[in-house]
C-alpha angles and dihedrals in degrees: 000000000000132000133223107259090200091061090045090053092050089053092048088054090056092052100051090108094045106075092177092068112104133182126236132176106239140153089012090299139062124289128194114217124205125185088353095303132102108261109172137335147182123243113179100316098329129100115236107210127190102208097159131240096285094055096036099095093043091050092051090056091062122096117265093018126120139169118281101239101164093147095038090263120086114253107223112227094025127089138178116231115202117225094262088061094062102026094127123059088237091057092049091048091052091052092049090048091054090050093048090050091056093042092053090054089066126072114260116254 
């Protein structure tokens, strides 16, 4: 499975001021790790967003969002966002902000 390099580059641009963000090939795509935890990723042309269990249901109610069911079983706290859901840079930035907020609620690894 490949990932959209254009989406990956847009994410890299958002992380230029966060030197602790690293990249890791994962789930057949590309994941961005922050503080030792998966933050966001790209699978094909979709954004993989780790919003956490408390924001999971609210995230699923948004347009262009679906369960992350990579293994055939939904992964609570993770969602896929289709390209229309992060078409603008502001939309992508909001998704990343939600993911950072959850990530920072966990202890660093």
